[in-house]
C-alpha positions as CSV (number, residue, x, y, z in Angstrom):
1,X,54.6,30.6,-16.1
2,X,53.8,31.8,-12.6
3,X,50.2,32.3,-11.6
4,X,50.4,36.1,-11.3
5,X,51.9,36.5,-14.8
6,X,49.1,34.4,-16.1
7,X,46.6,36.7,-14.5
8,X,48.1,39.7,-16.3
9,X,47.9,38.0,-19.6
10,X,44.4,36.8,-19.0
11,X,43.3,40.4,-18.2
12,X,44.7,41.6,-21.5
13,X,42.9,38.9,-23.4
14,X,39.6,39.6,-21.5
15,X,39.8,43.2,-22.5
16,X,41.0,42.6,-26.1
17,X,37.8,44.1,-27.6
18,X,38.2,47.4,-25.7
19,X,41.9,47.6,-26.6
20,X,41.5,47.0,-30.3
21,X,38.5,49.3,-30.4
22,X,40.7,52.1,-28.9
23,X,43.3,51.4,-31.6
24,X,40.6,51.7,-34.3
25,X,39.1,54.9,-33.0
26,X,42.5,56.5,-32.8
27,X,43.2,55.3,-36.3
28,X,40.0,57.2,-37.3
29,X,41.0,60.3,-35.4
30,X,44.5,60.3,-37.1
31,X,45.5,63.5,-35.3
32,X,48.8,65.2,-36.0
33,X,51.5,65.8,-33.5
34,X,50.5,67.9,-30.5
35,X,46.9,68.1,-31.8
36,X,45.8,64.7,-30.4
37,X,43.0,66.0,-28.2
38,X,40.5,63.2,-29.0
39,X,43.1,60.5,-28.8
40,X,44.4,61.6,-25.4
41,X,40.8,62.2,-24.1
42,X,39.8,58.6,-25.1
43,X,42.7,57.1,-23.3
44,X,42.2,59.2,-20.2
45,X,38.5,58.3,-20.0
46,X,39.2,54.5,-20.5
47,X,42.0,54.5,-17.9
48,X,39.9,56.3,-15.3
49,X,37.1,53.8,-15.8
50,X,39.7,51.0,-15.3
51,X,40.7,52.5,-11.9
52,X,43.9,54.4,-12.8
53,X,44.7,57.8,-11.3
54,X,44.9,60.0,-14.4
55,X,46.7,63.4,-14.6
56,X,46.0,65.3,-17.8
57,X,48.2,68.0,-19.5
58,X,51.4,67.0,-17.7
59,X,54.5,69.2,-18.3
60,X,52.1,71.9,-19.7
61,X,51.6,69.8,-22.8
62,X,47.8,69.7,-23.5
63,X,47.7,66.2,-25.0
64,X,50.2,64.5,-22.6
65,X,49.0,62.5,-19.6
66,X,50.0,60.0,-16.9
67,X,47.9,57.2,-15.5
68,X,49.1,55.3,-12.5
69,X,48.0,52.3,-10.5
70,X,49.5,50.7,-7.4
71,X,51.8,52.1,-4.7
72,X,55.4,52.0,-3.6
73,X,58.4,50.8,-5.5
74,X,59.4,49.6,-8.0
75,X,57.9,52.2,-10.3
76,X,57.7,51.0,-13.9
77,X,56.8,53.3,-16.8
78,X,55.1,52.3,-20.1
79,X,55.2,54.7,-23.0
80,X,52.3,55.3,-25.3
81,X,52.2,57.4,-28.5
82,X,49.1,58.3,-30.7
83,X,50.1,60.9,-33.3
84,X,49.5,60.5,-37.0
85,X,51.1,61.8,-40.2
86,X,50.0,64.2,-42.9
87,X,49.1,63.2,-46.4
88,X,48.5,59.5,-45.5
89,X,44.8,59.1,-45.5
90,X,44.1,55.6,-46.6
91,X,41.2,53.1,-46.6
92,X,41.8,50.2,-44.1
93,X,42.5,46.7,-45.4
94,X,43.0,47.9,-49.0
95,X,45.5,46.6,-51.4
96,X,45.6,49.8,-53.5
97,X,46.1,53.5,-52.7
98,X,42.6,54.8,-51.7
99,X,42.4,58.0,-49.7
100,X,39.5,58.3,-47.3
101,X,40.0,62.1,-47.4
102,X,42.0,63.9,-50.1
103,X,45.2,65.1,-48.6
104,X,44.1,63.8,-45.2
105,X,46.1,62.3,-42.3
106,X,46.8,58.7,-41.5
107,X,48.7,56.5,-39.0
108,X,51.6,55.7,-41.3
109,X,53.9,54.8,-38.3
110,X,51.3,52.7,-36.5
111,X,51.0,54.9,-33.4
112,X,47.3,53.9,-33.1
113,X,48.6,50.4,-32.4
114,X,51.6,51.6,-30.3
115,X,49.4,53.4,-27.8
116,X,46.9,50.5,-27.7
117,X,49.7,48.0,-27.0
118,X,51.1,50.1,-24.1
119,X,47.5,50.5,-22.8
120,X,47.1,46.7,-22.9
121,X,50.3,46.2,-20.9
122,X,49.2,48.7,-18.3
123,X,45.9,46.8,-17.9
124,X,47.8,43.5,-17.5
125,X,50.2,44.9,-14.9
126,X,47.2,46.3,-13.0
127,X,45.6,42.9,-12.9
128,X,48.9,41.4,-11.6
129,X,49.2,44.1,-8.8
130,X,45.7,43.4,-7.7
131,X,46.4,39.6,-7.6
132,X,49.8,39.8,-6.0
133,X,48.9,42.5,-3.5
134,X,52.5,43.6,-3.0
135,X,54.4,46.9,-3.5
136,X,54.8,48.3,-7.0
137,X,53.4,51.0,-9.3
138,X,52.8,51.1,-13.0
139,X,52.4,54.4,-14.9
140,X,51.2,54.6,-18.4
141,X,52.5,57.9,-20.0
142,X,50.7,59.4,-22.9
143,X,53.5,60.9,-25.0
144,X,52.2,63.1,-27.9
145,X,54.2,64.5,-30.8
146,X,56.7,61.8,-31.5
147,X,56.5,62.7,-35.2
148,X,57.3,66.4,-34.5
149,X,57.2,67.8,-31.0
150,X,59.3,65.4,-29.0
151,X,57.1,65.4,-25.9
152,X,59.3,62.8,-24.1
153,X,62.2,65.2,-24.4
154,X,60.2,68.0,-22.9
155,X,59.1,65.6,-20.1
156,X,62.8,64.7,-19.6
157,X,63.7,68.3,-19.2
158,X,61.0,68.5,-16.5
159,X,62.4,65.5,-14.7
160,X,59.5,63.1,-15.3
161,X,61.6,60.0,-16.0
162,X,64.1,60.3,-13.1
163,X,61.8,58.7,-10.6
164,X,61.2,55.6,-12.6
165,X,63.0,52.3,-11.9
166,X,62.6,51.3,-15.6
167,X,60.6,52.2,-18.7
168,X,59.4,49.9,-21.5
169,X,57.7,50.5,-24.8
170,X,57.3,49.0,-28.3
171,X,56.8,49.9,-31.9
172,X,55.0,48.3,-34.8
173,X,57.4,46.9,-37.4
174,X,57.8,44.2,-40.1
175,X,59.6,41.9,-37.7
176,X,59.3,40.4,-34.2
177,X,62.4,41.3,-32.2
178,X,63.8,43.1,-29.2
179,X,65.3,46.4,-30.3
180,X,68.7,47.4,-29.3
181,X,71.3,50.0,-30.2
182,X,71.8,53.8,-30.2
183,X,70.1,56.3,-32.5
184,X,70.8,59.8,-33.7
185,X,70.0,62.7,-31.5
186,X,68.1,65.5,-33.4
187,X,67.4,69.2,-32.9
188,X,65.0,71.3,-35.1
189,X,65.1,75.1,-35.2
190,X,63.3,77.4,-37.5
191,X,64.9,80.7,-38.6
192,X,62.5,83.4,-39.8
193,X,64.3,86.3,-41.5
194,X,62.8,89.8,-41.9
195,X,64.0,92.3,-44.5
196,X,62.6,95.3,-46.3
197,X,60.4,95.1,-49.5
198,X,61.3,97.3,-52.4
199,X,61.0,97.4,-56.2
200,X,63.8,95.1,-57.3
201,X,64.5,97.3,-60.4
202,X,63.3,100.8,-59.5
203,X,64.7,101.0,-55.9
204,X,66.9,97.9,-55.2
205,X,69.1,100.0,-52.8
206,X,66.2,100.3,-50.5
207,X,65.5,96.6,-50.3
208,X,66.9,94.1,-47.8
209,X,66.3,90.6,-48.9
210,X,65.3,88.0,-46.4
211,X,65.6,85.3,-49.0
212,X,69.2,86.4,-49.6
213,X,69.8,85.8,-45.9
214,X,68.3,82.3,-46.1
215,X,70.4,81.5,-49.1
216,X,73.6,82.8,-47.5
217,X,72.8,80.8,-44.3
218,X,72.4,77.7,-46.4
219,X,75.7,78.3,-48.1
220,X,77.4,78.8,-44.8
221,X,76.1,75.5,-43.6
222,X,77.4,73.8,-46.7
223,X,80.9,75.0,-45.8
224,X,80.3,73.8,-42.2
225,X,79.8,70.2,-43.4
226,X,83.6,69.9,-44.1
227,X,84.3,70.7,-40.5
228,X,81.9,68.6,-38.5
229,X,81.9,65.0,-37.3
230,X,81.3,62.4,-40.0
231,X,78.6,61.0,-37.6
232,X,76.7,64.3,-37.8
233,X,74.0,65.2,-40.4
234,X,72.3,68.5,-41.2
235,X,69.1,68.8,-43.2
236,X,67.0,71.9,-44.1
237,X,63.9,73.0,-45.9
238,X,63.0,76.5,-47.0
239,X,59.5,76.9,-45.6
240,X,58.8,80.4,-46.9
241,X,60.7,81.8,-49.9
242,X,59.1,85.2,-49.5
243,X,56.6,85.2,-52.4
244,X,56.4,84.5,-56.1
245,X,57.2,87.9,-57.6
246,X,60.8,88.2,-58.7
247,X,60.5,92.0,-59.1
248,X,59.9,92.4,-55.4
249,X,62.8,92.2,-52.9
250,X,61.5,89.5,-50.5
251,X,60.8,91.0,-47.1
252,X,60.4,87.7,-45.4
253,X,61.8,84.1,-45.7
254,X,62.2,81.2,-43.4
255,X,64.2,78.0,-43.2
256,X,63.7,74.9,-41.0
257,X,66.9,73.1,-39.9
258,X,67.4,69.7,-38.5
259,X,70.8,68.9,-36.8
260,X,71.6,65.3,-36.0
261,X,74.5,63.6,-34.3
262,X,75.1,60.2,-32.7
263,X,75.4,61.9,-29.3
264,X,73.1,64.6,-28.0
265,X,76.0,66.7,-26.5
266,X,77.6,66.9,-30.0
267,X,74.2,67.9,-31.6
268,X,73.8,70.7,-29.1
269,X,77.3,72.0,-29.9
270,X,76.7,71.7,-33.6
271,X,73.4,73.5,-33.3
272,X,75.2,76.5,-31.7
273,X,77.5,76.7,-34.8
274,X,74.4,76.7,-37.1
275,X,73.0,79.5,-34.9
276,X,76.1,81.6,-35.5
277,X,75.9,81.1,-39.2
278,X,72.3,82.5,-39.1
279,X,73.6,85.5,-37.3
280,X,76.3,86.0,-39.9
281,X,73.7,85.7,-42.7
282,X,71.6,88.4,-41.1
283,X,74.6,90.7,-40.7
284,X,75.6,90.3,-44.3
285,X,72.2,91.1,-45.6
286,X,71.3,93.8,-43.1
287,X,68.2,91.8,-42.0
288,X,67.0,90.5,-38.7
289,X,65.8,87.0,-37.8
290,X,63.8,85.2,-35.2
291,X,65.0,81.9,-33.9
292,X,62.2,79.5,-33.0
293,X,63.2,76.2,-31.3
294,X,60.9,73.4,-32.5
295,X,62.1,70.3,-30.8
296,X,65.1,68.2,-29.8
297,X,65.7,64.7,-28.7
298,X,68.6,62.6,-27.5
299,X,70.3,59.4,-28.8
300,X,69.1,56.1,-27.3
301,X,71.0,54.3,-24.5
302,X,70.8,50.5,-24.8
303,X,70.1,48.3,-21.8
304,X,71.0,44.7,-22.5
305,X,69.7,43.5,-19.1
306,X,66.2,44.7,-19.9
307,X,66.5,43.6,-23.5
308,X,67.3,40.0,-22.4
309,X,64.3,40.1,-20.0
310,X,62.0,41.2,-22.9
311,X,63.5,38.5,-25.1
312,X,63.0,35.7,-22.5
313,X,59.3,36.6,-22.3
314,X,59.0,37.0,-26.0
315,X,60.4,33.5,-26.4
316,X,58.0,32.1,-23.9
317,X,54.9,33.8,-25.4
318,X,55.9,33.2,-29.0
319,X,54.7,35.5,-31.9
320,X,51.3,36.4,-33.3
321,X,49.6,33.7,-35.4
322,X,47.8,34.4,-38.6
323,X,44.9,33.0,-40.6
324,X,45.2,31.9,-44.2
325,X,43.3,35.0,-45.2
326,X,45.7,37.3,-43.3
327,X,48.7,35.7,-44.9
328,X,47.1,36.1,-48.3
329,X,46.4,39.8,-47.6
330,X,50.0,40.4,-46.5
331,X,51.4,38.6,-49.5
332,X,49.3,40.7,-51.8
333,X,50.2,43.9,-50.1
334,X,53.9,43.1,-50.3
335,X,53.6,43.1,-54.1
336,X,52.8,46.8,-54.0
337,X,56.2,48.0,-52.9
338,X,59.9,47.2,-53.5
339,X,62.1,45.6,-50.9
340,X,59.7,42.8,-49.8
341,X,62.6,40.3,-50.1
342,X,64.7,42.1,-47.4
343,X,66.2,40.1,-44.5
344,X,64.7,41.9,-41.5
345,X,66.0,42.6,-38.0
346,X,68.9,44.2,-36.2
347,X,70.8,40.9,-35.7
348,X,70.6,40.1,-39.4
349,X,72.1,43.5,-40.2
350,X,75.2,43.0,-38.1
351,X,75.8,39.2,-38.0
352,X,76.1,36.9,-41.0
353,X,75.1,33.9,-39.0
354,X,71.9,35.7,-37.7
355,X,71.2,36.7,-41.3
356,X,71.2,33.1,-42.4
357,X,69.0,32.1,-39.5
358,X,66.4,34.8,-40.4
359,X,66.5,33.7,-44.0
360,X,65.8,30.1,-43.0
361,X,62.9,31.2,-40.8
362,X,61.5,33.3,-43.6
363,X,61.6,30.4,-45.9
364,X,60.0,28.1,-43.4
365,X,57.1,30.7,-42.9
366,X,56.7,31.0,-46.6
367,X,54.8,34.3,-46.4
368,X,55.4,38.0,-46.3
369,X,54.4,38.2,-42.6
370,X,57.5,37.4,-40.5
371,X,55.8,34.9,-38.1
372,X,59.0,34.2,-36.1
373,X,61.1,35.8,-33.4
374,X,64.3,37.2,-34.8
375,X,67.6,36.5,-32.9
376,X,68.5,38.8,-30.0
377,X,71.5,41.0,-31.0
378,X,73.8,41.6,-28.0
379,X,76.3,44.0,-29.7
380,X,76.3,47.7,-30.1
381,X,74.0,48.6,-33.0
382,X,73.2,52.0,-34.5
383,X,70.0,53.4,-36.1
384,X,70.4,56.5,-38.2
385,X,66.9,57.7,-37.3
386,X,65.8,59.5,-34.2
387,X,63.3,58.9,-31.4
388,X,62.4,60.8,-28.2
389,X,62.5,57.4,-26.4
390,X,66.2,58.3,-26.3
391,X,65.6,61.1,-23.7
392,X,63.8,58.6,-21.5
393,X,66.8,56.2,-21.8
394,X,69.2,58.8,-20.4
395,X,67.2,59.1,-17.2
396,X,66.1,55.6,-16.4
397,X,66.9,52.1,-17.7
398,X,64.8,51.7,-20.9
399,X,64.1,49.0,-23.5
400,X,61.7,48.3,-26.3
401,X,60.5,45.6,-28.7
402,X,59.2,45.4,-32.2
403,X,56.1,43.4,-33.1
404,X,55.2,42.6,-36.7
405,X,52.2,44.7,-37.8
406,X,53.1,44.9,-41.5
407,X,54.5,42.5,-44.1
408,X,58.2,42.2,-44.6
409,X,60.0,45.2,-45.9
410,X,56.9,47.5,-45.7
411,X,58.2,51.0,-46.0
412,X,57.9,53.3,-43.0
413,X,55.3,56.2,-43.2
414,X,53.5,54.5,-46.1
415,X,49.9,54.0,-47.1
416,X,50.5,50.3,-46.8
417,X,51.2,50.7,-43.1
418,X,48.0,52.7,-42.7
419,X,46.0,50.0,-44.5
420,X,47.4,47.3,-42.2
421,X,47.0,49.3,-39.0
422,X,43.2,48.7,-38.9
423,X,43.2,45.0,-39.7
424,X,43.3,42.0,-37.5
425,X,47.0,41.8,-38.3
426,X,47.5,45.2,-36.6
427,X,45.2,44.2,-33.7
428,X,47.2,41.0,-33.1
429,X,50.4,43.1,-32.9
430,X,49.0,45.5,-30.3
431,X,47.7,42.7,-28.1
432,X,50.9,40.7,-28.3
433,X,53.0,43.7,-27.6
434,X,50.9,44.3,-24.5
435,X,51.4,40.8,-23.3
436,X,55.2,40.8,-23.8
437,X,55.6,44.1,-22.0
438,X,53.3,43.2,-19.2
439,X,55.0,39.8,-18.6
440,X,58.4,41.6,-18.5
441,X,57.1,44.2,-16.0
442,X,55.9,41.4,-13.7
443,X,59.5,40.0,-13.8
444,X,60.9,43.4,-12.9
445,X,58.4,43.7,-10.0
446,X,59.2,40.2,-8.7
447,X,62.9,40.0,-9.2
448,X,64.8,42.9,-7.5
449,X,68.1,41.6,-8.8
450,X,66.9,42.2,-12.4
451,X,66.3,45.8,-11.8
452,X,69.5,46.2,-9.8
453,X,71.5,44.8,-12.8
454,X,69.6,47.0,-15.2
455,X,70.4,50.0,-13.0
456,X,74.1,49.1,-12.8
457,X,74.3,48.9,-16.6
458,X,72.4,52.2,-17.0
459,X,74.7,54.0,-14.6
460,X,77.8,52.8,-16.6
461,X,76.4,53.8,-19.9
462,X,75.2,57.2,-18.8
463,X,78.2,58.1,-16.8
464,X,78.9,61.1,-19.0
465,X,75.6,62.7,-18.0
466,X,72.5,63.7,-19.8
467,X,72.6,66.9,-22.0
468,X,69.1,67.9,-22.5
469,X,68.5,69.3,-26.0
470,X,65.4,71.3,-24.8
471,X,66.0,74.9,-23.7
472,X,64.6,75.9,-20.3
473,X,62.1,78.3,-21.8
474,X,61.0,76.3,-24.8
475,X,57.5,75.0,-25.3
476,X,56.4,72.3,-27.7
477,X,55.4,73.8,-31.1
478,X,54.7,72.6,-34.6
479,X,56.8,74.4,-37.3
480,X,55.0,76.8,-39.6
């Protein structure tokens, strides 16, 4: 390993306590999407102290920021997240469900670790740039609202990612691997119908039911399902049924819709059809409605060149190592949920040979923590979920890794995740992710041919052009 790369890794190790302390403090804050004031402030203050040039509130999003170091090209972006989830308050390091605050929030998706790992990588790349003295810039982006807000998509609309030569990120998971494959695009819109209240028995002719409008809209969407792509999905939730008195014609009602498709252009087109159904429902019930755009995000564009570079560094650095006590904790936690016998990883999902490889590595490890690097999958995978990393990937070559922060099969958005996120297992994941990302950024800065190859693949995969799911006048909001 070259001297400069070693300097980057040593800098991360030297600042381990500061990095893990940031992860723990953000775990404590556990702030919901677009409300991460303390989390964003903490990162900005730390980055300024470390010599980064920080810009707060970018793209008119209060809790978004950028922090840059260096000058000239290449310009490499690192993506940080730090939002939590509702209803997941949980005591750290516990093997049972123990809320710290009844009905409180918690980091069920590990974004306290995600942000810390990206922060670690930025610190490592800074150390490399100082040691090497050449051209190059690293920018750490604070990206709020991944769980509902899609800040990266709003930033994409405003052209933030276009000037990058590449972007890298990571996510806590139950397996060590390089992620690949596309994901679903997703658009959320809330429809708030307004009618006229009236006595449902004494003067029904004077009433105009907003709830009828919502129900007719839902029926219309059910019929739409027969005439849309089998790759598309539509979900909804009635967020306001207009009250609890059946003898009152409901004057208000609202429904939140989520439209998904494998390609963002298809999702935008399908969303327009759902809009027309809402218009029809309002006409049929003689009501009016307000359409409130919530968020939208694109499908993910793979980049096998960057993924191979990440995998090469992952192989060289290995995976986190655990103590006997940490293994015992993970084993005990795995007993609290079903599915702990799953065979993890993207390659295992698509290739029988890889599945057998992973099974053998699991058996050799002998514990619930997957202390091995899963095989790199080089095909075209698909993930039914959605992430606003997709919008970044349409505007610059992008890749990401997973690092094991939870025992095998641990369910997403669970109290078990929250429990792990503030343990040494979680800390090790964040530090290791930072090292793999930083080492890969060093390669991108030192090997122009690598970035050229990544750009060539990117141009080929995005030849159809990026369709932004965010309207020009939309602002990030949290649904009512």
